[in-house]
C-alpha positions in Angstrom: 15.9 -9.9 5.6 12.7 -7.7 5.6 9.4 -9.3 6.1 6.2 -7.6 5.2 2.7 -8.8 6.5 -0.5 -7.3 5.3 -3.8 -7.6 7.0 -7.3 -5.9 7.0 -8.7 -7.0 3.7 -12.2 -8.3 3.3 -15.6 -7.8 1.6 -17.3 -4.6 1.7 -20.3 -2.9 0.0 -19.7 0.0 -2.4 -19.4 3.1 -0.4 -17.8 1.4 2.6 -14.5 1.6 4.2 -11.6 -0.7 5.0 -8.1 -0.2 6.6 -5.2 -2.2 5.6 -1.9 -2.6 7.5 1.4 -3.7 6.5 3.9 -4.6 9.4 7.4 -4.7 8.7 10.1 -6.7 10.6 13.6 -7.4 10.0 15.0 -4.2 8.5 17.4 -1.7 9.8 17.6 1.4 7.6 15.6 4.3 8.5 15.3 5.4 4.9 12.3 3.4 3.6 9.5 4.2 1.1 6.6 1.7 1.6 4.1 1.4 -1.1 0.8 -0.2 -1.7 0.1 -1.8 -5.0 -2.9 -3.8 -6.3 -3.6 -6.4 -8.8 -7.2 -7.4 -10.2 -7.7 -10.7 -12.2 -6.3 -10.1 -15.7 -4.6 -6.7 -14.9 -1.2 -5.8 -14.2 -0.1 -4.8 -10.9 -0.4 -1.2 -10.4 0.6 1.6 -8.0 -1.9 2.9 -5.4 -0.1 5.0 -2.8 3.3 5.3 -1.1 5.0 6.9 2.0 8.3 7.8 3.0 9.4 6.8 6.5 11.5 9.9 6.8 9.6 12.9 6.4 6.2 11.4 5.6 5.7 12.4 2.0 2.8 10.7 0.4 2.0 10.0 -3.1 -1.3 8.5 -4.6 -2.5 7.2 -7.9 -5.1 9.5 -9.4 -7.8 6.8 -9.2 -7.7 6.8 -5.4 -6.8 10.3 -4.5 -9.3 11.9 -2.1 -10.6 8.4 -1.1 -7.4 6.6 0.1 -5.1 7.7 2.8 -1.7 6.2 3.5 0.0 6.8 7.0 2.7 5.3 9.0 3.4 4.5 12.8 7.3 4.5 13.1 7.1 3.0 16.4 5.1 0.0 15.3 6.9 -0.2 11.9 3.4 -0.3 10.3 1.9 1.5 7.3 -1.7 1.8 6.9 -4.0 2.3 4.1 -7.5 3.7 4.8 -9.8 3.3 2.0 -13.0 5.2 2.0 -15.8 5.3 -0.5 -14.8 2.2 -2.1 -15.9 1.3 -5.5 -16.3 -2.1 -7.1 -13.2 -1.3 -9.4 -11.4 -1.2 -6.2 -11.5 -5.1 -6.0 -8.2 -6.5 -6.1 -5.4 -8.2 -4.1 -3.4 -5.5 -2.4 0.1 -5.5 -1.8 2.6 -3.7 0.3 6.1 -3.3 -0.6 9.1 -1.8 0.8 12.3 0.0 -0.8 15.2 0.1 1.2 17.1 2.7 -0.8 16.5 6.2 -1.9 13.9 6.5 -4.6 13.3 9.8 -6.3 9.6 10.8 -6.2 9.3 10.4 -9.9 10.1 6.8 -9.4 7.8 5.9 -6.3 5.3 4.5 -8.4 7.5 2.1 -10.2 7.2 -1.6 -9.1 10.8 -2.1 -10.0 12.1 0.1 -7.3 10.7 -2.0 -4.4 12.9 -4.6 -2.7 10.4 -6.7 -0.5 6.8 -7.5 -1.0 4.1 -8.9 1.3 1.9 -12.0 0.4 -1.2 -9.8 -0.6 -4.7 -9.2 1.1 -8.0 -9.6 -0.9 -10.3 -6.6 -1.1 -13.7 -7.2 -2.7 -16.1 -4.4 -2.9 -19.6 -5.5 -3.8 -21.9 -3.2 -5.8 
């Protein structure tokens, strides 16, 4: 059973930076996609970014492209989300999720593709 643990959330002023971490344990497959999603109060959970463990291809939502960077450390089974130039509209609970099966690039933004989810970490950006 895969477990995902997020960390790194907090309160930051607009224009600031945070780095989120997602540590995975318990899995055995090397063909994972790990995604970051976020959910603000009253909103649906939305895709933020994703990365493939094999090959390292990355995918971003248009709203964060150029400001957020997803990366991975295979040796630590950890995925990071570096968030720069944060805006108040980035305020949300951020979740990491893992897909144990191959997902076509056209579907990495779909919540339904992900098998395991972390508990979430709060990011609050003040104006």
